[in-house]
N, C-alpha and C positions, 0 to 999 in steps of 0.2 A: 587426431586432427589438432593441430597447434592453434592456439588462440592468438590472434594478432593484437598488438597493443594499440590502444586508441591514441590518435595524435593529440598532443597537448592543446592544440588550437581548438579542438572540438569540445574540450571541457569548459564548462561554465563555472564561474566563481560567483557565489552569492555576494551580491553587492551589500556593503554594510548598510543596515537600516538606520535611518535618522531617528534618534531618540528624542521624543518631545520633552522639553524641559518641564520638570514638575513644578506646578504652581506653588508659590509660597502660601502656607496656611494663613488665613486671615487672623490678625492679632486679636487676642481676647480683650474684653472691655478693660481689664486691669492693665494690660500692656498698653492699650491706647491711652489710658489715663496717665500712665507713667511717661509716655512719649510726649504727651501734650504739655505737661508741666512737671516740675520737680515735686515728688511726693516724699513726705516724711513718714516713717513707719511708727505707728503707735500700737501698743498692745495693752490689753486689759483682760481681766477675768470676770466671768459671769457665772451665775448659778446654772446648774443643769436645766432647770425649768426655763430660765431666760434664754439659754442656748436653743432649747427645743422650740420655743415660741419664735425666736429669730429665724430659725431654719424653716419653720412652717410659713412665716411671713415671706421669706425669700422665695420659697417655692410657689406660693399663691400669687405673689405680685409679679413674678417673672423678672425681677430686678436682681442685680448682683449684690453681694454683701457690701461691696464698696459703695454702690449707689444708695443702699439703705442707710449705711453709716453716714454718708454725706448728707442725706436728707435729715437724719437725726441731729447732726451737728448744726445744720441750718436752723432747725427748730430751736435748738439750745441758744444759738447766737441771737436769734430773733427775740427770744424771751429776755435776754440780757442786753438788748439794744446794741448789738454788735453787727458789723457788716456781714452779710451772708455770702457764701461762696457761689461761684458761677455755676 
């Protein structure tokens, strides 16, 4: 018994699915700070003990390293009667 061909009109084509656009990831606090104003990069060296304490403080406070450094700079500026950062 010969098999008859299925007419092309009877075949269904899968319609292309719409792909939802992927949401852009929210910027990190560092990225937001850089977008808000121009930042200058400063580097410094600390002892391993100071680094450990800084990392513990960062974890306990829930603040970013940049936020803690900004807070430290504001304290330093205040001590020397200099204007504080926003």
